[in-house]
N, C-alpha and C positions, 0 to 999 in steps of 0.2 A: 503495498502500500504505500509506505513511503518512497519506494520510487517512483513510483505512476506521481504522488503527489509533485517531486522532484522534474518528470519530464511536462508534465501541465507549465511552472512554474520558467522552465526556460526555457518552453515555447512561448510564453505567453512575454520575456523580455526581448524577445525575436520581435515579434510581431509590437511593442508597445509603442519605438521608436517608429514604428511610422505615423504614428496623430500625436502631431506636436501641435504646442501651442496651446493645450487644454486648455480650458477651463480661464479665468480670469488674473492669473496669477502669475506672478511673473521674479525672475529669479531676484532674491531677495527677500526677496518677502517674508516675512517673520507672526510667525500665530500664536495664544495662547486661551488652553481650549480647559475650561470647568465641565468636568463629568460624573454623576452619580451612573453604576450599573449593580448587573447581576449574576450568574453564571450556576451554573445549576449542567449534572452529568447527562449522559444518555437515558437516563433511566429517573432521573428529578428524585434516589436518593438525597443530593452532598447539595447542598446551594449557600448564596453568600452571599452580600450586600458594597456594595464597596462607595468609596472617592477615588476622582483622580483629576492626577494637575498633569497636560501636555503641554509642552515648548515647543514650534517646528520649527523649520528652516526651508524655503523652497532653494533649491540646488539650480533645479531648472524651472524652466516654465509649471511643467505638469510631474515635476520630480520630488517629494517632501520628506525631511529625514528630521525624524523626532525623537523627542524624550517625555519617558510616562514612567506616573512615578500615583502606585498605586496603593492606598488602605482595602483594608478591606475584611473583613470579618465573617468567618468562615466554621459554616454550623455540618458538621458531618452525620449517617444514620449511623448507629452505635458506640462515637465516643465525643469526649468535649468541644467547646464549640472554642476556638483559636480568633488570633489578632495577626493578618500579617501583610505583608508589605510587599509591592514586589517595584522594580527597578525594571524598563526594557526602552533595547531602540530598536525604532520601527523605521519605515521606506513604504511611504506608498504613493502609486502614479495615482492619475489624474485622465483620465478619461476625456477623446475629447467628442463629449454627445450632447448635441447639439436640443433641449428646448426647448419649447413652446409653451407663449401664455403663462400660468401661475405658477409650471416649470421653467420656467424658465433660468430662476436664481439657483438655481439648482445643479447640482459641480457630483460625479458619482467620480468613489474612487477605488483600486486596490493594492493589497498590496501585505508586508509580511512581515512579524517581531519575532522578536530573540530576547533571552534577559532574566531574570534571577531571578526569586521570587525567595522570602525568607521570613522566619518570626521570629518572636518576640527571646528566643532562645540563640537567632542567629544560627538555626539550622538552616540547609536554605537547597534548591535543586535548580535546576535555566527552567525557561522552561522559550516553546517557539509553536510558529504556526501564522500560517494565513489571514487575511481580514478580505472587509469589505466596506464601503459605506458611504454617505455623502454627508454631500455638505447644503443647509436654503437657506443662503443669503437673504436680510429681512434690509439689508442697504450695500454697500462697498465693501464694511469692518466689519458686522458682526453676523452671526450666524450659529445657525443650532445645527448639531450633525448626530449623526446614528449610525456606529458599526457595530458590525455582529461579525466576532472572530471564531474559529476554534484552535487552539492551545492543546497545546500536551507538554505534560513537564516527564526531562531524566535527570539520572543521575552525570552519564556523563554519553562521548557521543553512542558509545556502546548501543546503550541504553533510547537511547533515542531511534531507534527502528519497531519496534516492540510498544515504548510507549503511544505512537502515533494512537495506534485504534482505542490506547485507554483515555483519550480526550474532551474537552469539555467545551461548552460553548459559554461565548462571555458577548453578552448584550450593556452594551455604554450608548449613553442619554447628554449632550451636552449644551452648552454653549460658548458659543468659542469669540476672539475677537481676533483679523489679520489690521499686522499691522509694517 
């Protein structure tokens, strides 16, 4: 399964440069986003709620690099609840989709993240996964965002292939500011 995901991402990276100057972003633009979200495993046996802050920088008109810091409360079936934290690096690519009417201010992106999750005792593991999302601009600088990501955790690269099937969906909703 992990090999298929890598192939899809590689093919996407070869095709994505064909759409240039996506959205209304310019190289050098920055953004700050505050979000809240939730997580569930595929059987909805474990859940969490979180708050998150993102800082992004556009290296190209359609490519944004971000750093995300998340604080999360986790409640799993059969174990005690915990607080954990994560720091992730993200690359998002904005698709050159032309919407009309009320949907015109919407910007769609795909991306991937990699980072580290740790708890109060500093026990941790790596996390990675793909994401899709959209931003809806209310004006030139203020937007609402929705992101759906599939993240999986692993202790080392040998563990990553097996961990992909045990991943979880993360849902994030927030407000952001472009400057």
